py3Dmol code that shows the C-alpha trace and the ligand (Angstrom):
import py3Dmol

protein = """\
ATOM      1  CA  MET A   1     -90.780 127.275  68.222  1.00  0.00           C
ATOM      2  CA  LEU A   2     -91.837 124.294  70.294  1.00  0.00           C
ATOM      3  CA  MET A   3     -95.617 123.923  70.645  1.00  0.00           C
ATOM      4  CA  THR A   4     -97.118 121.129  72.727  1.00  0.00           C
ATOM      5  CA  SER A   5     -99.971 120.606  75.171  1.00  0.00           C
ATOM      6  CA  ALA A   6     -97.605 122.001  77.833  1.00  0.00           C
ATOM      7  CA  THR A   7     -97.180 125.295  75.993  1.00  0.00           C
ATOM      8  CA  SER A   8     -98.494 128.459  77.627  1.00  0.00           C
ATOM      9  CA  LEU A   9     -98.319 131.188  75.013  1.00  0.00           C
ATOM     10  CA  LEU A  10     -98.614 134.865  75.912  1.00  0.00           C
ATOM     11  CA  VAL A  11     -99.077 137.315  73.034  1.00  0.00           C
ATOM     12  CA  VAL A  12     -98.111 140.851  74.076  1.00  0.00           C
ATOM     13  CA  SER A  13    -100.055 143.363  72.006  1.00  0.00           C
ATOM     14  CA  PRO A  14     -99.583 147.146  72.185  1.00  0.00           C
ATOM     15  CA  HIS A  15    -102.971 147.893  70.553  1.00  0.00           C
ATOM     16  CA  PRO A  16    -106.138 145.973  69.749  1.00  0.00           C
ATOM     17  CA  ASP A  17    -105.402 144.355  66.349  1.00  0.00           C
ATOM     18  CA  ASP A  18    -101.626 143.825  66.610  1.00  0.00           C
ATOM     19  CA  GLU A  19    -102.119 140.361  68.105  1.00  0.00           C
ATOM     20  CA  VAL A  20    -104.057 139.068  65.091  1.00  0.00           C
ATOM     21  CA  LEU A  21    -101.739 140.733  62.565  1.00  0.00           C
ATOM     22  CA  CYS A  22     -98.542 139.346  64.035  1.00  0.00           C
ATOM     23  CA  CYS A  23     -99.494 136.073  65.513  1.00  0.00           C
ATOM     24  CA  SER A  24    -102.780 134.446  64.416  1.00  0.00           C
ATOM     25  CA  GLY A  25    -100.915 131.472  62.931  1.00  0.00           C
ATOM     26  CA  VAL A  26     -98.938 130.584  66.042  1.00  0.00           C
ATOM     27  CA  ILE A  27    -101.982 131.218  68.247  1.00  0.00           C
ATOM     28  CA  GLN A  28    -103.989 128.645  66.298  1.00  0.00           C
ATOM     29  CA  ARG A  29    -101.129 126.136  66.192  1.00  0.00           C
ATOM     30  CA  VAL A  30    -100.629 126.262  69.980  1.00  0.00           C
ATOM     31  CA  LEU A  31    -104.353 125.731  70.545  1.00  0.00           C
ATOM     32  CA  HIS A  32    -104.321 122.854  68.049  1.00  0.00           C
ATOM     33  CA  ALA A  33    -101.456 121.251  69.998  1.00  0.00           C
ATOM     34  CA  GLY A  34    -103.591 121.446  73.159  1.00  0.00           C
ATOM     35  CA  GLY A  35    -101.659 124.314  74.718  1.00  0.00           C
ATOM     36  CA  HIS A  36    -102.990 127.487  76.330  1.00  0.00           C
ATOM     37  CA  VAL A  37    -103.067 130.927  74.726  1.00  0.00           C
ATOM     38  CA  SER A  38    -103.396 134.247  76.576  1.00  0.00           C
ATOM     39  CA  ILE A  39    -103.309 137.757  75.155  1.00  0.00           C
ATOM     40  CA  VAL A  40    -102.450 141.012  76.941  1.00  0.00           C
ATOM     41  CA  TRP A  41    -103.147 144.451  75.429  1.00  0.00           C
ATOM     42  CA  LEU A  42    -101.179 147.321  76.918  1.00  0.00           C
ATOM     43  CA  THR A  43    -103.451 150.009  75.435  1.00  0.00           C
ATOM     44  CA  SER A  44    -107.040 150.025  74.237  1.00  0.00           C
ATOM     45  CA  GLY A  45    -106.244 152.005  71.083  1.00  0.00           C
ATOM     46  CA  ASP A  46    -107.704 155.268  72.368  1.00  0.00           C
ATOM     47  CA  GLY A  47    -105.356 157.514  70.396  1.00  0.00           C
ATOM     48  CA  SER A  48    -104.389 154.817  67.987  1.00  0.00           C
ATOM     49  CA  GLU A  49    -102.740 154.418  64.665  1.00  0.00           C
ATOM     50  CA  LEU A  50    -106.053 155.951  63.642  1.00  0.00           C
ATOM     51  CA  ASP A  51    -104.782 159.344  64.695  1.00  0.00           C
ATOM     52  CA  LEU A  52    -102.570 159.347  61.638  1.00  0.00           C
ATOM     53  CA  LEU A  53    -105.485 158.586  59.383  1.00  0.00           C
ATOM     54  CA  VAL A  54    -108.559 160.000  61.009  1.00  0.00           C
ATOM     55  CA  VAL A  55    -107.626 162.655  63.517  1.00  0.00           C
ATOM     56  CA  GLU A  56    -105.576 164.588  61.013  1.00  0.00           C
ATOM     57  CA  LYS A  57    -108.534 164.598  58.683  1.00  0.00           C
ATOM     58  CA  SER A  58    -111.005 165.338  61.438  1.00  0.00           C
ATOM     59  CA  LEU A  59    -109.570 167.523  64.168  1.00  0.00           C
ATOM     60  CA  LEU A  60    -112.964 167.527  65.858  1.00  0.00           C
ATOM     61  CA  LEU A  61    -112.553 164.027  67.278  1.00  0.00           C
ATOM     62  CA  ARG A  62    -113.340 164.616  70.900  1.00  0.00           C
ATOM     63  CA  PRO A  63    -111.968 162.789  73.927  1.00  0.00           C
ATOM     64  CA  SER A  64    -115.323 161.122  74.568  1.00  0.00           C
ATOM     65  CA  LYS A  65    -115.352 159.784  70.994  1.00  0.00           C
ATOM     66  CA  LEU A  66    -111.895 158.321  71.467  1.00  0.00           C
ATOM     67  CA  ARG A  67    -112.973 156.656  74.695  1.00  0.00           C
ATOM     68  CA  GLU A  68    -115.958 155.161  72.849  1.00  0.00           C
ATOM     69  CA  LEU A  69    -113.589 153.978  70.148  1.00  0.00           C
ATOM     70  CA  ALA A  70    -111.493 152.197  72.768  1.00  0.00           C
ATOM     71  CA  LEU A  71    -114.520 150.307  74.082  1.00  0.00           C
ATOM     72  CA  ARG A  72    -115.418 149.259  70.550  1.00  0.00           C
ATOM     73  CA  ARG A  73    -111.881 148.116  69.865  1.00  0.00           C
ATOM     74  CA  MET A  74    -111.825 146.070  73.084  1.00  0.00           C
ATOM     75  CA  GLN A  75    -115.032 144.375  71.994  1.00  0.00           C
ATOM     76  CA  GLU A  76    -113.531 143.693  68.573  1.00  0.00           C
ATOM     77  CA  SER A  77    -110.530 142.123  70.335  1.00  0.00           C
ATOM     78  CA  ARG A  78    -112.841 139.746  72.146  1.00  0.00           C
ATOM     79  CA  GLU A  79    -114.562 138.825  68.881  1.00  0.00           C
ATOM     80  CA  ALA A  80    -111.269 138.286  67.062  1.00  0.00           C
ATOM     81  CA  ALA A  81    -109.949 136.145  69.913  1.00  0.00           C
ATOM     82  CA  ALA A  82    -113.112 134.038  69.849  1.00  0.00           C
ATOM     83  CA  ILE A  83    -112.645 133.452  66.117  1.00  0.00           C
ATOM     84  CA  LEU A  84    -109.124 132.162  66.805  1.00  0.00           C
ATOM     85  CA  GLY A  85    -110.403 130.011  69.678  1.00  0.00           C
ATOM     86  CA  VAL A  86    -108.826 131.907  72.587  1.00  0.00           C
ATOM     87  CA  PRO A  87    -111.085 131.703  75.676  1.00  0.00           C
ATOM     88  CA  SER A  88    -112.403 134.993  77.064  1.00  0.00           C
ATOM     89  CA  ASP A  89    -110.933 134.374  80.528  1.00  0.00           C
ATOM     90  CA  ARG A  90    -107.437 134.491  79.037  1.00  0.00           C
ATOM     91  CA  LEU A  91    -107.736 138.013  77.663  1.00  0.00           C
ATOM     92  CA  TYR A  92    -106.084 140.802  79.669  1.00  0.00           C
ATOM     93  CA  PHE A  93    -106.696 144.481  78.946  1.00  0.00           C
ATOM     94  CA  LEU A  94    -104.346 146.803  80.819  1.00  0.00           C
ATOM     95  CA  GLY A  95    -105.885 150.013  79.419  1.00  0.00           C
ATOM     96  CA  TYR A  96    -102.801 152.266  79.422  1.00  0.00           C
ATOM     97  CA  PRO A  97    -102.738 155.241  77.053  1.00  0.00           C
ATOM     98  CA  ASP A  98    -102.314 154.801  73.335  1.00  0.00           C
ATOM     99  CA  ARG A  99     -99.249 156.728  72.113  1.00  0.00           C
ATOM    100  CA  GLY A 100     -98.218 156.968  75.758  1.00  0.00           C
ATOM    101  CA  ILE A 101     -96.282 153.779  76.456  1.00  0.00           C
ATOM    102  CA  LEU A 102     -92.839 155.153  75.637  1.00  0.00           C
ATOM    103  CA  PRO A 103     -93.396 158.400  77.618  1.00  0.00           C
ATOM    104  CA  LEU A 104     -94.382 156.300  80.654  1.00  0.00           C
ATOM    105  CA  PHE A 105     -90.802 155.022  80.676  1.00  0.00           C
ATOM    106  CA  THR A 106     -88.994 158.198  79.692  1.00  0.00           C
ATOM    107  CA  ASP A 107     -90.833 160.845  81.752  1.00  0.00           C
ATOM    108  CA  TYR A 108     -93.731 159.347  83.678  1.00  0.00           C
ATOM    109  CA  TYR A 109     -92.368 156.331  85.510  1.00  0.00           C
ATOM    110  CA  ILE A 110     -93.428 157.802  88.876  1.00  0.00           C
ATOM    111  CA  THR A 111     -95.453 160.922  88.039  1.00  0.00           C
ATOM    112  CA  THR A 112     -98.810 160.633  86.319  1.00  0.00           C
ATOM    113  CA  TYR A 113     -99.202 160.933  82.547  1.00  0.00           C
ATOM    114  CA  ARG A 114    -102.220 162.594  80.946  1.00  0.00           C
ATOM    115  CA  SER A 115    -103.384 161.359  77.537  1.00  0.00           C
ATOM    116  CA  ARG A 116    -103.601 164.193  75.051  1.00  0.00           C
ATOM    117  CA  PHE A 117    -106.235 162.173  73.182  1.00  0.00           C
ATOM    118  CA  THR A 118    -108.684 161.184  75.916  1.00  0.00           C
ATOM    119  CA  THR A 119    -107.523 163.574  78.707  1.00  0.00           C
ATOM    120  CA  SER A 120    -107.557 160.544  81.043  1.00  0.00           C
ATOM    121  CA  THR A 121    -104.875 160.175  83.725  1.00  0.00           C
ATOM    122  CA  ALA A 122    -105.802 156.686  84.908  1.00  0.00           C
ATOM    123  CA  VAL A 123    -107.031 153.334  83.622  1.00  0.00           C
ATOM    124  CA  THR A 124    -110.740 153.876  83.031  1.00  0.00           C
ATOM    125  CA  TYR A 125    -112.289 151.184  80.892  1.00  0.00           C
ATOM    126  CA  PRO A 126    -114.538 148.478  82.310  1.00  0.00           C
ATOM    127  CA  GLY A 127    -112.979 145.073  81.800  1.00  0.00           C
ATOM    128  CA  THR A 128    -109.408 146.240  82.408  1.00  0.00           C
ATOM    129  CA  LEU A 129    -107.138 144.552  84.935  1.00  0.00           C
ATOM    130  CA  SER A 130    -106.778 147.496  87.371  1.00  0.00           C
ATOM    131  CA  PRO A 131    -109.406 150.212  86.854  1.00  0.00           C
ATOM    132  CA  GLY A 132    -108.483 153.461  88.572  1.00  0.00           C
ATOM    133  CA  ARG A 133    -104.732 152.847  88.457  1.00  0.00           C
ATOM    134  CA  ALA A 134    -102.822 156.031  87.545  1.00  0.00           C
ATOM    135  CA  TYR A 135    -100.967 156.141  84.241  1.00  0.00           C
ATOM    136  CA  THR A 136     -97.360 155.613  85.341  1.00  0.00           C
ATOM    137  CA  GLY A 137     -94.635 153.348  84.042  1.00  0.00           C
ATOM    138  CA  GLN A 138     -94.365 151.736  87.439  1.00  0.00           C
ATOM    139  CA  ASN A 139     -98.060 150.834  87.484  1.00  0.00           C
ATOM    140  CA  LEU A 140     -97.906 149.447  83.954  1.00  0.00           C
ATOM    141  CA  GLU A 141     -94.970 147.244  84.908  1.00  0.00           C
ATOM    142  CA  HIS A 142     -96.798 146.076  88.004  1.00  0.00           C
ATOM    143  CA  ASP A 143     -99.886 145.098  85.975  1.00  0.00           C
ATOM    144  CA  PHE A 144     -97.773 143.388  83.336  1.00  0.00           C
ATOM    145  CA  GLU A 145     -96.055 141.309  86.006  1.00  0.00           C
ATOM    146  CA  THR A 146     -99.444 140.360  87.446  1.00  0.00           C
ATOM    147  CA  VAL A 147    -100.321 138.943  84.027  1.00  0.00           C
ATOM    148  CA  LEU A 148     -97.024 137.042  83.839  1.00  0.00           C
ATOM    149  CA  ASP A 149     -97.729 135.554  87.277  1.00  0.00           C
ATOM    150  CA  LYS A 150    -101.167 134.381  86.142  1.00  0.00           C
ATOM    151  CA  VAL A 151    -100.142 133.056  82.717  1.00  0.00           C
ATOM    152  CA  ARG A 152     -96.659 131.696  83.516  1.00  0.00           C
ATOM    153  CA  PRO A 153     -95.790 131.718  79.838  1.00  0.00           C
ATOM    154  CA  THR A 154     -93.424 129.195  78.294  1.00  0.00           C
ATOM    155  CA  LEU A 155     -93.542 131.149  75.026  1.00  0.00           C
ATOM    156  CA  VAL A 156     -93.962 134.915  74.598  1.00  0.00           C
ATOM    157  CA  LEU A 157     -94.594 136.738  71.313  1.00  0.00           C
ATOM    158  CA  ALA A 158     -93.701 140.415  71.740  1.00  0.00           C
ATOM    159  CA  PRO A 159     -93.063 143.377  69.465  1.00  0.00           C
ATOM    160  CA  SER A 160     -89.484 143.858  68.378  1.00  0.00           C
ATOM    161  CA  PRO A 161     -87.742 146.953  69.763  1.00  0.00           C
ATOM    162  CA  ARG A 162     -86.964 147.603  66.080  1.00  0.00           C
ATOM    163  CA  ASP A 163     -90.648 148.155  65.188  1.00  0.00           C
ATOM    164  CA  SER A 164     -91.108 151.735  63.993  1.00  0.00           C
ATOM    165  CA  HIS A 165     -94.142 152.511  66.222  1.00  0.00           C
ATOM    166  CA  PRO A 166     -93.035 153.937  69.590  1.00  0.00           C
ATOM    167  CA  ASP A 167     -95.754 152.087  71.557  1.00  0.00           C
ATOM    168  CA  HIS A 168     -94.518 148.859  69.977  1.00  0.00           C
ATOM    169  CA  ARG A 169     -90.859 149.535  70.761  1.00  0.00           C
ATOM    170  CA  ALA A 170     -91.697 150.369  74.357  1.00  0.00           C
ATOM    171  CA  THR A 171     -93.910 147.282  74.695  1.00  0.00           C
ATOM    172  CA  GLY A 172     -90.999 145.148  73.491  1.00  0.00           C
ATOM    173  CA  LEU A 173     -88.721 146.712  76.085  1.00  0.00           C
ATOM    174  CA  VAL A 174     -91.265 146.227  78.900  1.00  0.00           C
ATOM    175  CA  THR A 175     -91.469 142.543  77.959  1.00  0.00           C
ATOM    176  CA  ILE A 176     -87.690 142.138  77.777  1.00  0.00           C
ATOM    177  CA  ARG A 177     -87.197 143.758  81.166  1.00  0.00           C
ATOM    178  CA  ALA A 178     -89.861 141.675  82.914  1.00  0.00           C
ATOM    179  CA  MET A 179     -88.759 138.380  81.374  1.00  0.00           C
ATOM    180  CA  ALA A 180     -85.070 139.114  82.048  1.00  0.00           C
ATOM    181  CA  GLN A 181     -85.889 139.566  85.740  1.00  0.00           C
ATOM    182  CA  ARG A 182     -87.294 136.030  85.645  1.00  0.00           C
ATOM    183  CA  ASN A 183     -84.295 134.642  83.739  1.00  0.00           C
ATOM    184  CA  GLU A 184     -86.717 133.732  80.935  1.00  0.00           C
ATOM    185  CA  LEU A 185     -85.513 136.011  78.173  1.00  0.00           C
ATOM    186  CA  SER A 186     -85.038 133.117  75.758  1.00  0.00           C
ATOM    187  CA  ARG A 187     -88.796 132.431  75.834  1.00  0.00           C
ATOM    188  CA  ILE A 188     -89.497 135.599  73.831  1.00  0.00           C
ATOM    189  CA  HIS A 189     -89.881 135.607  70.062  1.00  0.00           C
ATOM    190  CA  TYR A 190     -90.209 139.002  68.391  1.00  0.00           C
ATOM    191  CA  TRP A 191     -92.501 140.214  65.620  1.00  0.00           C
ATOM    192  CA  ILE A 192     -92.800 143.442  63.616  1.00  0.00           C
ATOM    193  CA  VAL A 193     -96.024 145.116  62.452  1.00  0.00           C
ATOM    194  CA  HIS A 194     -94.719 148.573  61.525  1.00  0.00           C
ATOM    195  CA  GLY A 195     -91.776 147.510  59.430  1.00  0.00           C
ATOM    196  CA  GLY A 196     -90.978 150.556  57.358  1.00  0.00           C
ATOM    197  CA  GLU A 197     -92.688 152.630  54.715  1.00  0.00           C
ATOM    198  CA  PHE A 198     -94.683 150.559  52.165  1.00  0.00           C
ATOM    199  CA  TRP A 199     -94.135 147.312  54.124  1.00  0.00           C
ATOM    200  CA  PRO A 200     -95.632 144.711  54.010  1.00  0.00           C
ATOM    201  CA  ILE A 201     -94.757 144.527  50.339  1.00  0.00           C
ATOM    202  CA  PRO A 202     -96.947 144.377  48.353  1.00  0.00           C
ATOM    203  CA  ARG A 203     -99.793 146.073  50.225  1.00  0.00           C
ATOM    204  CA  GLY A 204    -103.165 144.366  50.128  1.00  0.00           C
ATOM    205  CA  TYR A 205    -104.752 140.925  50.263  1.00  0.00           C
ATOM    206  CA  GLU A 206    -102.313 138.519  48.612  1.00  0.00           C
ATOM    207  CA  PRO A 207    -102.855 135.238  50.438  1.00  0.00           C
ATOM    208  CA  GLU A 208    -100.648 133.206  48.083  1.00  0.00           C
ATOM    209  CA  LEU A 209     -97.524 135.216  48.909  1.00  0.00           C
ATOM    210  CA  GLU A 210     -95.009 134.776  51.705  1.00  0.00           C
ATOM    211  CA  MET A 211     -94.369 137.649  54.108  1.00  0.00           C
ATOM    212  CA  THR A 212     -91.177 139.466  53.160  1.00  0.00           C
ATOM    213  CA  PRO A 213     -88.762 140.617  55.891  1.00  0.00           C
ATOM    214  CA  ALA A 214     -89.404 144.084  57.298  1.00  0.00           C
ATOM    215  CA  PRO A 215     -86.774 146.666  56.350  1.00  0.00           C
ATOM    216  CA  VAL A 216     -86.545 147.957  59.947  1.00  0.00           C
ATOM    217  CA  GLY A 217     -85.656 144.419  61.015  1.00  0.00           C
ATOM    218  CA  HIS A 218     -82.482 144.340  58.969  1.00  0.00           C
ATOM    219  CA  GLY A 219     -79.980 142.197  60.856  1.00  0.00           C
ATOM    220  CA  LEU A 220     -82.668 140.235  62.719  1.00  0.00           C
ATOM    221  CA  SER A 221     -83.306 136.551  62.051  1.00  0.00           C
ATOM    222  CA  GLN A 222     -86.980 137.033  60.896  1.00  0.00           C
ATOM    223  CA  ASN A 223     -87.644 133.280  60.640  1.00  0.00           C
ATOM    224  CA  PRO A 224     -90.754 132.182  58.722  1.00  0.00           C
ATOM    225  CA  PHE A 225     -93.570 130.281  60.423  1.00  0.00           C
ATOM    226  CA  LYS A 226     -95.678 128.565  57.754  1.00  0.00           C
ATOM    227  CA  LEU A 227     -99.465 128.728  58.095  1.00  0.00           C
ATOM    228  CA  GLU A 228    -101.820 126.005  56.867  1.00  0.00           C
ATOM    229  CA  ALA A 229    -104.447 127.239  54.398  1.00  0.00           C
ATOM    230  CA  ASP A 230    -107.240 127.008  56.975  1.00  0.00           C
ATOM    231  CA  GLU A 231    -105.135 128.892  59.542  1.00  0.00           C
ATOM    232  CA  GLU A 232    -104.561 131.654  57.030  1.00  0.00           C
ATOM    233  CA  GLN A 233    -108.270 131.978  56.282  1.00  0.00           C
ATOM    234  CA  ARG A 234    -109.135 132.053  59.972  1.00  0.00           C
ATOM    235  CA  LYS A 235    -106.526 134.778  60.372  1.00  0.00           C
ATOM    236  CA  ARG A 236    -108.312 136.795  57.680  1.00  0.00           C
ATOM    237  CA  ARG A 237    -111.602 136.383  59.567  1.00  0.00           C
ATOM    238  CA  ALA A 238    -110.010 137.452  62.853  1.00  0.00           C
ATOM    239  CA  ILE A 239    -108.546 140.572  61.242  1.00  0.00           C
ATOM    240  CA  SER A 240    -111.937 141.353  59.695  1.00  0.00           C
ATOM    241  CA  ALA A 241    -113.490 141.381  63.181  1.00  0.00           C
ATOM    242  CA  TYR A 242    -111.752 144.742  63.665  1.00  0.00           C
ATOM    243  CA  HIS A 243    -114.415 146.743  61.874  1.00  0.00           C
ATOM    244  CA  THR A 244    -113.136 150.086  63.192  1.00  0.00           C
ATOM    245  CA  GLN A 245    -109.684 149.410  61.777  1.00  0.00           C
ATOM    246  CA  MET A 246    -110.879 147.832  58.532  1.00  0.00           C
ATOM    247  CA  GLU A 247    -112.781 151.038  57.791  1.00  0.00           C
ATOM    248  CA  VAL A 248    -109.601 153.071  57.648  1.00  0.00           C
ATOM    249  CA  MET A 249    -106.762 150.750  56.701  1.00  0.00           C
ATOM    250  CA  SER A 250    -108.024 147.425  55.378  1.00  0.00           C
ATOM    251  CA  SER A 251    -105.271 147.231  52.769  1.00  0.00           C
ATOM    252  CA  PHE A 252    -102.561 147.429  55.448  1.00  0.00           C
ATOM    253  CA  LEU A 253    -104.317 144.950  57.738  1.00  0.00           C
ATOM    254  CA  LEU A 254    -104.988 142.379  55.018  1.00  0.00           C
ATOM    255  CA  SER A 255    -101.316 142.564  53.971  1.00  0.00           C
ATOM    256  CA  PHE A 256    -100.663 140.355  56.990  1.00  0.00           C
ATOM    257  CA  VAL A 257    -102.712 137.482  55.547  1.00  0.00           C
ATOM    258  CA  ARG A 258     -99.729 135.698  53.998  1.00  0.00           C
ATOM    259  CA  THR A 259     -98.525 132.111  53.931  1.00  0.00           C
ATOM    260  CA  THR A 260     -95.946 132.923  56.606  1.00  0.00           C
ATOM    261  CA  GLU A 261     -95.496 134.977  59.777  1.00  0.00           C
ATOM    262  CA  LEU A 262     -91.983 136.145  60.679  1.00  0.00           C
ATOM    263  CA  TYR A 263     -90.428 135.870  64.137  1.00  0.00           C
ATOM    264  CA  SER A 264     -86.971 136.754  65.410  1.00  0.00           C
ATOM    265  CA  THR A 265     -85.199 135.135  68.330  1.00  0.00           C
ATOM    266  CA  ASN A 266     -82.962 138.178  68.719  1.00  0.00           C
ATOM    267  CA  PRO A 267     -84.526 141.491  69.783  1.00  0.00           C
ATOM    268  CA  MET A 268     -81.801 143.530  68.138  1.00  0.00           C
ATOM    269  CA  PRO A 269     -79.221 142.949  65.424  1.00  0.00           C
ATOM    270  CA  GLY A 270     -76.063 141.217  66.566  1.00  0.00           C
ATOM    271  CA  ASN A 271     -76.017 138.262  68.951  1.00  0.00           C
TER     272      ASN A 271
END
"""
ligand_1 = """\
1
ZN
Zn -100.108 148.699 67.191
"""
view = py3Dmol.view(width=600, height=400)
view.addModel(protein, "pdb")
view.setStyle({"model": 0}, {"cartoon": {"style": "trace"}})
view.addModel(ligand_1, "xyz")
view.setStyle({"model": 1}, {"stick": {}})
view.zoomTo()
view.show()
């Protein structure tokens, strides 16, 4: 991965927290080289990975609570980005529905999707790119392309279509499609956050260890990017800014504080 003062990095994050888990090391290195870093979040985490952990335990979580959670997570994103040194005017929140990204491209490309978590049918949160825009795949693509036009990335870090979370897989495919239309597919490097049961192995804060390849990425290159010690510690601080997430899955989150981050140049096994 070439990183110079001419680099414009775009990190494509399905949910608030993925960007720090996958990519804090490269983010810091690009900034250190004098390049620009931008981050785009497709959802605000308003159904979230939390639904696995919290909603099933507490079925009384109401739509308004989930919308409040999204606002908190967006604020945590801003704090985490500030810790890494990413300026606030380079943060883009699209505000599409958590757990809804794949359905937007399978059933709701034209017709409007309704979130079963928040009951919203349109982008609602203050600070998003296009408030009021209906939840459709077409609108999401349009907003994503607006971000690409603003950022003009020379390097894109996107979720691998092999990631086991459907929002992540769909986010990877949205990125591939948009970059392919620009003949810039080779600018994408792919990461995995949901890599299979029990991964990262071992679970927990083990900052001396390297990241091991994700089982779901079998057949992908998964090349290591080595972090300096200070970059790794700043990554830990950025992850810790996500208080809402640390409350429910700190062991998983801190598993990403390792001496390496892994990136593939191929989205899928094979060439
Ligand atoms: Zn995620």
